Backbone bond lengths (Angstrom), bond angles and torsions (degrees), N, CA, C in turn:
res aa  C-N    CA-C-N  psi(-1)  N-CA   C-N-CA  omega(-1)  CA-C   N-CA-C  phi
1 M - - - 1.495 - - 1.551 106.71 -
2 T 1.298 117.73 128.23 1.479 123.62 179.33 1.526 110.58 -128.91
3 E 1.331 116.61 3.58 1.477 119.86 -176.70 1.516 113.73 -55.38
4 F 1.292 116.41 -29.13 1.478 121.06 -176.63 1.536 116.87 -95.89
5 E 1.386 115.16 2.64 1.400 117.90 178.63 1.500 112.43 -55.21
6 G 1.343 120.66 129.02 1.466 120.97 179.01 1.514 111.54 89.26
7 K 1.351 118.31 -13.53 1.475 120.64 -177.07 1.486 111.45 -85.90
8 S 1.330 116.11 146.63 1.421 121.99 178.33 1.512 110.24 -112.40
9 I 1.284 119.58 122.61 1.421 124.90 -172.85 1.554 110.06 -125.76
10 L 1.306 119.42 134.75 1.424 128.30 173.46 1.501 113.28 -104.52
11 V 1.325 116.00 127.67 1.499 120.93 179.93 1.559 105.60 -126.03
12 T 1.391 114.91 115.48 1.410 119.44 173.36 1.599 107.33 -89.99
13 G 1.351 113.88 153.46 1.431 119.15 -171.07 1.455 111.36 63.83
14 G 1.346 119.24 35.35 1.413 123.96 -171.29 1.562 113.50 -96.65
15 G 1.297 116.84 14.18 1.489 118.62 178.20 1.443 117.61 -86.93
16 S 1.322 115.78 -13.59 1.429 118.80 -179.70 1.593 112.82 -161.95
17 G 1.229 118.12 175.56 1.429 123.99 169.83 1.527 113.81 56.67
18 I 1.374 115.95 -136.50 1.441 122.02 -179.05 1.490 115.08 -59.76
19 G 1.441 114.72 -40.61 1.424 116.69 -174.83 1.534 109.10 -70.21
20 L 1.316 119.09 -38.37 1.514 118.97 174.13 1.448 112.27 -65.43
21 G 1.300 119.02 -40.66 1.513 120.49 178.48 1.514 112.78 -61.62
22 I 1.413 117.63 -38.24 1.456 118.50 174.09 1.476 111.21 -66.51
23 A 1.365 116.53 -46.41 1.454 121.32 -173.81 1.574 108.97 -58.94
24 T 1.358 116.08 -42.97 1.426 120.07 -177.40 1.495 111.34 -67.68
25 A 1.341 116.82 -42.93 1.429 117.72 174.62 1.547 115.66 -59.97
26 L 1.281 115.20 -39.41 1.464 118.64 174.06 1.539 114.33 -64.28
27 A 1.327 115.08 -38.62 1.505 117.73 177.94 1.480 109.66 -67.18
28 D 1.409 118.97 -41.77 1.392 122.32 173.34 1.513 113.88 -57.22
29 A 1.366 120.18 -27.73 1.394 126.49 177.58 1.498 116.32 -86.43
30 G 1.390 114.73 4.49 1.351 117.94 174.49 1.551 118.00 108.11
31 A 1.315 115.15 -12.50 1.443 120.35 -173.34 1.568 111.02 -74.21
32 T 1.387 115.17 152.95 1.389 116.58 167.14 1.559 106.65 -92.37
33 V 1.306 116.81 118.27 1.420 124.02 -168.63 1.606 113.38 -113.71
34 T 1.299 115.80 124.79 1.439 118.58 172.89 1.493 108.76 -107.69
35 I 1.330 115.05 125.40 1.412 122.05 176.31 1.506 112.98 -101.21
36 V 1.314 119.65 135.72 1.415 124.68 -179.63 1.456 110.40 -121.93
37 G 1.325 115.38 145.23 1.456 124.82 -178.86 1.529 112.60 -170.64
38 R 1.300 120.38 164.01 1.414 121.05 -175.88 1.480 117.73 -76.92
39 T 1.394 116.65 -20.97 1.417 122.29 -174.87 1.479 113.08 -108.28
40 K 1.334 115.46 108.03 1.526 119.02 -174.94 1.488 111.99 -56.66
41 S 1.346 120.64 -43.23 1.382 123.39 -173.36 1.573 111.47 -66.17
42 K 1.365 115.55 -35.62 1.427 121.55 178.16 1.586 110.62 -62.72
43 L 1.385 112.52 -44.06 1.422 120.20 -178.28 1.497 110.92 -62.90
44 E 1.392 114.52 -42.41 1.485 120.68 -178.47 1.510 108.85 -64.67
45 N 1.325 119.47 -44.65 1.423 122.98 178.18 1.532 113.55 -60.44
46 A 1.305 111.51 -39.56 1.516 120.40 -179.73 1.527 108.37 -61.67
47 A 1.340 116.53 -40.92 1.408 121.42 -167.21 1.597 110.41 -94.20
48 E 1.361 115.82 -3.37 1.482 119.81 -171.88 1.543 110.68 -58.63
49 A 1.284 117.53 -40.02 1.429 122.72 -175.30 1.530 115.46 -102.54
50 T 1.285 113.49 11.64 1.484 116.61 -176.73 1.572 107.26 -136.86
51 S 1.312 110.62 -175.83 1.535 118.24 -177.90 1.527 109.06 -100.74
52 L 1.321 120.02 18.72 1.423 121.84 179.85 1.491 113.39 -68.80
53 R 1.294 118.06 139.60 1.502 123.08 170.74 1.530 110.73 -92.42
54 T 1.229 115.59 147.88 1.543 119.04 -170.55 1.505 109.69 -122.72
55 F 1.388 116.29 142.83 1.449 119.62 175.21 1.586 104.23 -146.23
56 P 1.362 115.34 109.97 1.485 115.29 178.87 1.493 109.25 -73.42
57 A 1.387 115.18 131.85 1.492 119.38 -178.45 1.581 107.47 -163.48
58 D 1.298 113.93 149.21 1.454 117.66 171.48 1.497 106.31 -103.06
59 V 1.349 115.03 122.35 1.462 117.95 -175.50 1.555 115.35 -68.53
60 T 1.306 117.59 -10.77 1.453 118.58 172.35 1.525 113.26 -83.54
61 D 1.293 118.38 -4.13 1.487 126.43 179.88 1.571 104.85 -101.06
62 E 1.390 113.35 106.48 1.497 114.46 -177.12 1.514 115.15 -59.86
63 D 1.300 118.49 -40.91 1.489 118.53 177.54 1.500 111.45 -61.66
64 A 1.254 117.98 -40.26 1.466 121.22 179.28 1.500 111.13 -64.63
65 V 1.267 119.05 -38.37 1.521 124.79 177.26 1.557 107.77 -64.21
66 V 1.355 116.91 -46.82 1.489 119.33 175.68 1.534 111.36 -55.05
67 D 1.343 116.70 -43.74 1.455 117.21 179.58 1.546 114.00 -67.99
68 A 1.339 113.36 -36.06 1.448 117.81 179.53 1.509 110.05 -65.26
69 V 1.322 120.27 -43.15 1.395 121.84 178.42 1.502 113.94 -65.12
70 A 1.331 114.90 -38.75 1.472 119.90 176.03 1.606 111.89 -63.73
71 F 1.348 112.67 -37.60 1.515 114.69 177.61 1.538 110.52 -67.89
72 A 1.302 115.36 -42.16 1.508 116.31 -179.63 1.505 112.90 -66.10
73 T 1.328 119.46 -29.84 1.418 124.30 -179.83 1.538 110.14 -78.83
74 S 1.291 116.40 -31.58 1.462 119.05 -173.05 1.492 118.09 -59.38
75 H 1.327 119.52 -29.14 1.437 123.09 -175.02 1.515 112.99 -68.43
76 T 1.353 119.86 -37.31 1.407 121.14 -177.40 1.567 109.28 -121.29
77 G 1.324 117.98 -6.00 1.491 120.42 177.04 1.512 109.53 88.61
78 R 1.391 120.11 5.32 1.448 120.81 179.91 1.500 106.65 -158.25
79 L 1.352 116.12 163.74 1.400 122.16 176.01 1.543 106.22 -120.44
80 D 1.348 115.86 129.56 1.399 119.51 -175.34 1.587 114.65 -106.30
81 G 1.271 115.73 -26.52 1.439 120.28 -176.34 1.578 112.86 -157.68
82 V 1.264 116.14 155.37 1.495 119.78 -180.00 1.531 107.62 -140.78
83 V 1.341 116.70 142.73 1.503 122.31 172.30 1.538 102.01 -124.95
84 A 1.343 113.76 119.16 1.516 119.78 177.24 1.475 107.33 -100.77
85 C 1.281 113.18 98.27 1.524 123.37 -175.83 1.525 116.16 -110.33
86 A 1.372 114.88 -12.44 1.485 119.26 177.65 1.484 110.08 -59.81
87 G 1.376 118.00 129.87 1.398 121.88 178.47 1.486 111.22 -179.66
88 G 1.349 117.56 174.96 1.426 121.53 179.42 1.471 113.59 171.34
89 N 1.286 119.55 -170.97 1.478 124.56 -178.97 1.496 114.30 -150.50
90 E 1.316 120.43 133.67 1.424 124.58 176.02 1.494 112.19 -117.51
91 T 1.336 118.42 13.14 1.466 120.60 -168.65 1.539 113.34 -127.24
92 I 1.254 118.12 51.27 1.444 121.88 176.25 1.611 103.81 -83.63
93 A 1.329 112.68 103.51 1.485 119.99 -175.37 1.543 107.95 -178.31
94 P 1.393 115.97 157.24 1.454 118.14 169.62 1.526 112.07 -58.19
95 V 1.292 115.68 152.53 1.483 118.73 -177.85 1.579 112.23 -61.86
96 T 1.358 117.26 -23.99 1.457 118.89 178.85 1.522 112.06 -81.48
97 Q 1.337 118.40 -0.95 1.434 121.97 -176.44 1.546 111.52 -132.73
98 I 1.352 117.34 17.00 1.542 118.32 178.44 1.542 105.81 -71.71
99 D 1.333 108.14 140.34 1.417 117.06 171.86 1.512 111.95 -84.39
100 A 1.349 117.04 120.24 1.456 120.79 -169.36 1.524 112.61 -63.56
101 A 1.286 118.98 -33.71 1.464 119.70 177.26 1.448 113.35 -69.01
102 A 1.368 118.27 -37.14 1.426 121.47 179.30 1.623 109.21 -69.72
103 W 1.376 113.71 -37.04 1.456 119.49 172.94 1.483 110.61 -55.41
104 R 1.299 119.25 -50.48 1.505 124.22 179.68 1.456 109.97 -60.17
105 R 1.302 121.81 -42.88 1.465 121.27 -175.52 1.598 108.99 -70.02
106 T 1.346 115.00 -35.04 1.452 117.46 179.77 1.498 111.81 -68.25
107 V 1.370 118.36 -42.23 1.372 124.40 178.25 1.584 111.34 -63.12
108 E 1.304 113.00 -41.81 1.432 123.28 179.63 1.578 110.73 -60.91
109 L 1.313 112.70 -42.49 1.403 114.38 -178.46 1.542 114.11 -73.16
110 N 1.372 111.71 -47.35 1.486 114.03 -173.95 1.479 113.12 -80.90
111 V 1.320 120.40 -37.83 1.500 119.79 179.98 1.489 112.45 -90.33
112 T 1.369 116.62 -52.58 1.482 118.71 -177.21 1.515 112.74 -68.94
113 G 1.314 115.61 -35.85 1.436 119.64 176.65 1.442 115.14 -63.97
114 T 1.413 117.45 -39.41 1.473 119.45 175.27 1.523 110.47 -69.14
115 M 1.362 117.19 -38.38 1.373 121.33 -176.20 1.592 110.48 -66.35
116 L 1.312 117.47 -42.64 1.462 119.03 175.62 1.493 112.81 -65.70
117 T 1.319 119.08 -40.04 1.466 120.25 173.20 1.573 113.32 -59.40
118 L 1.273 113.22 -42.78 1.481 119.88 178.61 1.502 109.15 -64.64
119 K 1.386 113.91 -51.19 1.512 117.02 -178.93 1.499 116.96 -49.86
120 H 1.350 115.69 -48.23 1.392 117.63 -174.23 1.617 114.13 -90.78
121 S 1.325 115.01 -31.31 1.449 113.25 172.33 1.540 115.73 -70.68
122 A 1.315 117.06 -30.65 1.480 122.25 -176.07 1.567 106.20 -68.76
123 R 1.337 116.06 -32.83 1.546 116.50 172.56 1.464 111.30 -52.85
124 E 1.290 117.55 -50.06 1.465 120.59 179.97 1.515 112.64 -67.84
125 L 1.264 121.36 -37.93 1.462 124.52 177.99 1.551 107.07 -62.96
126 V 1.278 119.72 -41.09 1.465 122.11 177.81 1.516 111.22 -66.67
127 R 1.327 116.04 -46.03 1.504 119.26 179.15 1.473 109.89 -59.78
128 G 1.323 122.18 -34.95 1.478 125.82 179.67 1.498 114.41 -80.15
129 G 1.326 116.23 0.97 1.486 116.21 -178.78 1.520 118.05 92.11
130 G 1.295 115.34 2.16 1.473 120.41 -178.93 1.459 113.61 136.06
131 G 1.374 115.53 176.08 1.388 124.68 -176.62 1.417 116.24 158.75
132 S 1.380 122.08 -171.29 1.429 122.93 -174.37 1.512 109.29 -131.36
133 F 1.341 116.83 135.30 1.445 124.41 171.59 1.457 110.40 -119.22
134 V 1.384 115.53 129.49 1.451 121.20 -176.79 1.532 107.09 -122.73
135 A 1.287 119.36 121.98 1.414 127.22 174.70 1.545 110.90 -97.41
136 I 1.387 113.73 133.33 1.486 115.53 175.33 1.480 109.46 -96.46
137 S 1.342 115.53 114.18 1.430 122.97 -177.95 1.562 110.12 -102.66
138 S 1.289 118.63 -135.81 1.455 119.83 175.78 1.495 110.84 -167.73
139 I 1.434 117.35 150.75 1.424 114.46 175.06 1.517 115.81 -63.49
140 A 1.377 113.23 -10.57 1.482 114.80 175.76 1.571 111.63 -71.06
141 S 1.342 116.47 -9.48 1.421 117.24 178.42 1.519 114.30 -75.54
142 N 1.319 116.48 -22.30 1.415 118.77 -179.59 1.544 115.52 -133.47
143 N 1.311 116.41 9.92 1.443 122.20 -176.25 1.609 102.71 -140.04
144 T 1.268 116.38 110.77 1.431 122.89 -167.86 1.575 111.04 -54.96
145 H 1.346 116.64 121.91 1.461 126.54 172.00 1.473 109.06 -109.51
146 R 1.353 115.92 93.01 1.471 119.11 -176.88 1.549 112.21 -53.49
147 W 1.299 113.50 136.04 1.495 121.50 171.35 1.490 111.54 78.85
148 F 1.392 119.43 7.09 1.496 121.75 177.82 1.515 111.45 -83.69
149 G 1.320 118.11 -2.61 1.476 114.97 173.28 1.445 117.94 63.50
150 A 1.344 114.27 -128.08 1.478 120.35 -178.82 1.543 116.52 -77.91
151 Y 1.332 115.29 -5.72 1.453 116.51 -174.13 1.498 110.22 -65.23
152 G 1.333 118.26 -60.09 1.461 121.21 -175.08 1.503 112.01 -64.24
153 V 1.399 115.25 -37.01 1.422 120.88 176.90 1.536 111.98 -57.88
154 S 1.395 111.33 -49.57 1.479 113.04 -179.65 1.495 115.60 -68.99
155 K 1.349 117.46 -32.33 1.453 118.41 177.94 1.589 109.75 -69.97
156 S 1.328 114.84 -27.67 1.481 115.69 173.39 1.534 109.10 -63.54
157 G 1.271 116.01 -34.31 1.504 122.40 177.23 1.546 109.53 -63.00
158 V 1.303 115.26 -43.90 1.442 122.36 177.40 1.532 112.22 -57.78
159 D 1.390 113.26 -44.05 1.452 119.52 178.00 1.502 113.44 -59.57
160 H 1.311 117.02 -43.70 1.417 121.59 -177.78 1.601 108.30 -69.79
161 L 1.301 116.92 -38.28 1.469 120.84 176.45 1.446 109.77 -59.38
162 V 1.294 121.06 -42.92 1.502 125.08 174.77 1.486 109.63 -52.64
163 K 1.307 119.39 -50.13 1.439 121.22 -174.99 1.526 111.66 -68.33
164 L 1.324 116.53 -41.47 1.465 121.95 178.01 1.484 111.43 -60.65
165 A 1.346 116.11 -48.02 1.454 118.66 -177.30 1.517 111.75 -68.41
166 A 1.332 117.81 -37.20 1.474 123.24 178.04 1.551 107.73 -56.72
167 D 1.338 114.37 -48.90 1.539 118.85 -176.88 1.482 108.60 -64.50
168 E 1.356 119.94 -38.64 1.423 118.88 -175.96 1.562 115.74 -78.31
169 L 1.388 115.78 -33.58 1.420 120.59 -170.30 1.493 114.26 -98.61
170 G 1.380 117.42 -1.53 1.387 122.08 178.24 1.552 111.36 -59.43
171 A 1.309 116.26 -34.05 1.524 120.86 -179.54 1.475 109.12 -65.10
172 S 1.279 122.36 -17.88 1.500 123.69 179.62 1.488 111.66 -109.45
173 N 1.384 115.79 14.23 1.506 119.80 175.72 1.474 112.09 66.19
174 V 1.289 113.70 28.92 1.528 119.43 172.23 1.536 108.27 -103.42
175 R 1.302 116.19 123.73 1.463 120.79 179.13 1.526 108.84 -100.51
176 V 1.334 115.59 140.55 1.460 120.65 178.34 1.510 109.54 -132.71
177 N 1.345 113.96 122.05 1.450 122.41 178.65 1.526 113.98 -137.82
178 G 1.297 115.66 163.68 1.396 121.66 -174.94 1.578 112.62 -124.91
179 I 1.332 118.19 154.57 1.476 121.28 174.67 1.512 107.19 -125.09
180 R 1.361 115.52 134.17 1.451 118.51 179.81 1.616 103.60 -109.77
181 P 1.265 117.99 95.53 1.492 114.80 173.91 1.518 111.89 -71.89
182 G 1.383 113.27 147.21 1.467 119.58 165.76 1.519 111.49 -86.83
183 L 1.267 121.21 -156.55 1.407 124.38 179.15 1.536 110.21 -63.95
184 T 1.347 116.01 112.79 1.468 123.56 -168.98 1.567 107.83 -118.70
185 R 1.218 117.99 131.39 1.497 121.92 -178.10 1.506 110.63 -67.53
186 T 1.309 115.69 106.90 1.523 124.75 172.83 1.453 109.79 -140.12
187 D 1.272 119.91 169.08 1.512 122.41 -179.46 1.551 107.78 -63.08
188 L 1.314 115.23 -34.10 1.504 121.06 -178.16 1.486 112.97 -57.32
189 V 1.270 118.91 -34.50 1.469 122.30 -176.76 1.558 113.71 -113.46
190 A 1.316 114.16 18.96 1.473 115.74 -175.62 1.516 111.77 -58.10
191 L 1.369 115.59 -33.31 1.491 121.86 179.99 1.539 110.12 -55.25
192 I 1.337 114.50 -31.26 1.476 119.18 177.20 1.540 114.51 -86.94
193 T 1.304 111.55 -46.91 1.503 116.49 -171.90 1.482 112.50 -75.10
194 D 1.379 119.43 -16.05 1.429 120.60 178.90 1.508 112.24 -74.58
195 G 1.342 118.65 -11.02 1.468 123.18 174.74 1.452 114.18 122.76
196 G 1.365 113.54 160.23 1.431 119.45 -178.74 1.544 112.00 131.23
197 P 1.349 119.43 -177.76 1.505 119.94 -174.90 1.446 113.35 -65.08
198 I 1.321 120.21 -29.93 1.475 120.25 -178.53 1.555 108.13 -68.66
199 L 1.332 116.61 -46.95 1.470 118.95 178.55 1.494 109.85 -60.53
200 D 1.328 116.31 -45.14 1.491 119.65 177.15 1.503 111.62 -50.37
201 D 1.355 116.03 -48.83 1.468 120.40 178.60 1.529 112.92 -59.17
202 Y 1.304 114.99 -45.95 1.437 119.49 177.49 1.563 112.25 -53.73
203 L 1.335 114.26 -49.37 1.438 121.70 -179.11 1.590 112.38 -64.23
204 Q 1.286 110.48 -37.62 1.556 115.13 178.17 1.521 111.36 -61.70
205 C 1.334 116.09 -28.04 1.459 121.58 -177.73 1.543 112.66 -102.15
206 T 1.305 116.88 13.25 1.472 122.07 -179.13 1.521 110.03 -118.84
207 P 1.374 116.89 110.40 1.402 121.44 -178.13 1.542 110.30 -58.20
208 L 1.315 122.22 -45.45 1.434 124.16 171.11 1.471 109.74 -83.89
209 N 1.315 117.96 94.27 1.445 125.74 -156.52 1.509 112.69 -77.31
210 R 1.367 113.66 71.17 1.506 115.95 172.01 1.559 105.93 -162.29
211 V 1.340 114.81 167.70 1.350 124.30 178.12 1.609 108.58 -76.40
212 G 1.293 120.15 147.76 1.404 120.48 177.58 1.537 111.75 -76.40
213 E 1.316 116.75 155.02 1.448 120.93 178.44 1.630 104.88 -114.01
214 V 1.360 115.41 152.98 1.448 117.05 175.70 1.423 111.67 -54.65
215 S 1.336 121.24 -34.65 1.495 120.78 -178.82 1.566 109.52 -61.57
216 D 1.274 116.28 -29.48 1.559 116.73 178.18 1.533 110.18 -61.54
217 I 1.357 114.78 -42.80 1.490 117.99 179.71 1.440 111.56 -73.75
218 A 1.282 116.81 -41.10 1.510 119.90 177.66 1.535 113.91 -58.57
219 A 1.316 115.58 -39.69 1.493 119.10 179.28 1.491 109.45 -59.11
220 L 1.293 120.60 -45.80 1.498 118.57 177.97 1.524 113.02 -71.41
221 A 1.291 121.98 -34.84 1.384 123.37 175.76 1.492 112.65 -57.10
222 I 1.326 114.15 -46.61 1.505 122.60 177.67 1.503 110.27 -60.06
223 F 1.349 118.13 -45.16 1.462 120.30 176.42 1.524 110.92 -59.93
224 L 1.276 120.30 -46.17 1.441 124.46 -174.65 1.587 109.43 -72.33
225 L 1.289 117.45 -23.07 1.433 119.07 176.04 1.559 113.19 -84.41
226 G 1.304 113.94 -17.10 1.495 120.99 -173.97 1.482 115.55 -95.74
227 E 1.293 114.93 174.25 1.504 123.87 -178.24 1.523 112.69 -66.55
228 A 1.310 118.21 -23.37 1.508 120.04 -177.79 1.566 112.32 -65.32
229 S 1.329 110.86 -17.12 1.538 113.89 -179.05 1.499 110.88 -113.77
230 S 1.357 115.88 26.13 1.396 122.64 -173.74 1.559 115.95 -57.23
231 W 1.367 116.05 -19.56 1.478 118.28 179.99 1.571 110.64 -115.49
232 I 1.361 114.44 29.91 1.442 120.47 177.39 1.565 108.95 -121.94
233 T 1.291 113.67 122.32 1.516 119.73 177.28 1.491 108.30 -153.77
234 G 1.340 114.33 152.04 1.520 121.73 -179.71 1.478 115.20 73.31
235 Q 1.300 117.45 21.33 1.437 123.10 -176.37 1.564 108.74 -106.05
236 I 1.355 112.67 140.72 1.527 115.13 169.15 1.515 108.31 -120.66
237 I 1.264 117.60 115.61 1.503 125.90 -166.09 1.483 109.03 -105.99
238 N 1.374 119.11 125.65 1.437 124.21 175.37 1.542 108.81 -73.85
239 V 1.316 117.68 135.25 1.476 120.14 165.73 1.560 104.07 -127.95
240 D 1.313 114.27 88.69 1.452 120.40 -166.53 1.505 113.53 -143.94
241 G 1.315 118.66 10.28 1.470 120.24 -177.00 1.419 114.48 70.07
242 G 1.400 118.13 6.72 1.475 119.58 -179.12 1.521 112.72 101.15
243 Q 1.341 120.77 1.82 1.404 121.62 -171.20 1.579 111.33 -65.25
244 S 1.306 118.01 -23.92 1.410 121.47 -177.30 1.561 109.96 -73.16
245 L 1.286 117.40 -13.25 1.456 124.97 173.25 1.512 111.63 -67.67
246 R 1.347 116.54 -24.43 1.486 119.71 -173.43 1.462 111.03 -116.72
247 R 1.282 123.98 -92.97 1.497 119.89 -176.89 1.522 105.85 -152.43
248 G 1.330 113.56 171.82 1.500 121.90 176.38 1.506 108.45 -75.74
249 P 1.379 117.77 169.83 1.388 124.04 -175.69 1.595 114.30 -76.51
250 D 1.284 113.92 156.57 1.445 120.04 -178.39 1.537 105.91 -105.79
251 Y 1.354 116.22 108.87 1.529 126.16 173.57 1.422 115.94 -93.08
252 T 1.349 118.60 16.29 1.441 119.45 -174.92 1.494 111.65 -60.37
253 S 1.359 121.40 -38.00 1.463 123.96 -175.71 1.476 110.89 -61.77
254 M 1.315 117.24 -33.38 1.526 123.57 -178.33 1.547 108.32 -83.83
255 L 1.279 117.32 -55.11 1.454 122.23 -167.12 1.524 116.40 -77.66
256 E 1.396 112.41 -25.01 1.499 112.66 178.01 1.558 111.03 -66.26
257 Q 1.367 115.34 -25.75 1.474 116.39 175.52 1.462 112.54 -63.79
258 V 1.335 116.25 -28.42 1.485 121.66 -177.89 1.553 114.61 -86.46
259 F 1.367 112.22 -49.69 1.477 119.95 -173.49 1.550 114.92 -102.47
260 G 1.341 114.41 -16.62 1.479 116.28 -178.98 1.529 108.49 83.73
261 A 1.324 119.79 158.03 1.388 126.34 -175.01 1.565 108.93 -60.97
262 D 1.301 113.80 -46.73 1.473 116.56 178.81 1.476 113.75 -62.57
263 G 1.357 113.26 -41.84 1.485 116.11 178.30 1.489 115.81 -58.70
264 L 1.252 115.47 -35.66 1.454 121.98 177.36 1.591 114.81 -66.29
265 R 1.324 112.02 -22.00 1.519 111.82 176.81 1.551 109.87 -106.12
266 G 1.345 115.06 18.36 1.453 119.78 167.36 1.510 115.33 104.31
267 V 1.303 118.25 0.99 1.445 120.99 -174.29 1.614 106.18 -77.97
268 T 1.381 115.52 133.17 1.442 120.42 176.21 1.488 109.94 -126.83
269 A 1.342 114.98 160.86 1.516 117.74 -175.24 1.547 108.98 -70.66
């Protein structure tokens, strides 16, 4: 693959998991890739065996995002593509027991962090005559995941931001799309993918009966960043083995131990 030779791509959340997998695939395809994350040591470890460039930054800090975009642009003088993968969740709990501060931090990271990345990277994409922005969402945004709190709600916000930005930026030849991964094998979810009743439930609700791999997500990201998708914008595409056709996962076996059966249905002391 040489399509990305000479292209400059920014990947937030690029120090591990899906973000790192996408960044590595892009670098293998010839791109100059800058990975951004909050932990400098994690970024350096990720880039040690690759040609990835690193820039430590918190995507909820607007000044840091401005600097990260400038750094990603500096190597070639332009920015050609962006993958906004930074995200997370601090609110695994019944809605009657959600910690409000954790809710705000989750929304800030997932929605505001994606918005700030889009705001400042899109300026460079427009200046360069166009480009592609890909946001990493989740099937939790459109398929109820009980007790996930702010996560699915905030990822729904990411989905709408994708559509809004695609509508606005099409006039400048900037495409904006999103990817909704299903259960994907990373260190973060090893507790689930290593086996047990929650994994069994995921697989029962997945027509293509396996766990997703980072390469599954990276393949679509590369397509959406490349010329083969030049007439695609404003789309949020599920990469989930078909799970969104059925229902979200059942975490009862894990969370009932923490909150109790009554707690999971909203009972509080």
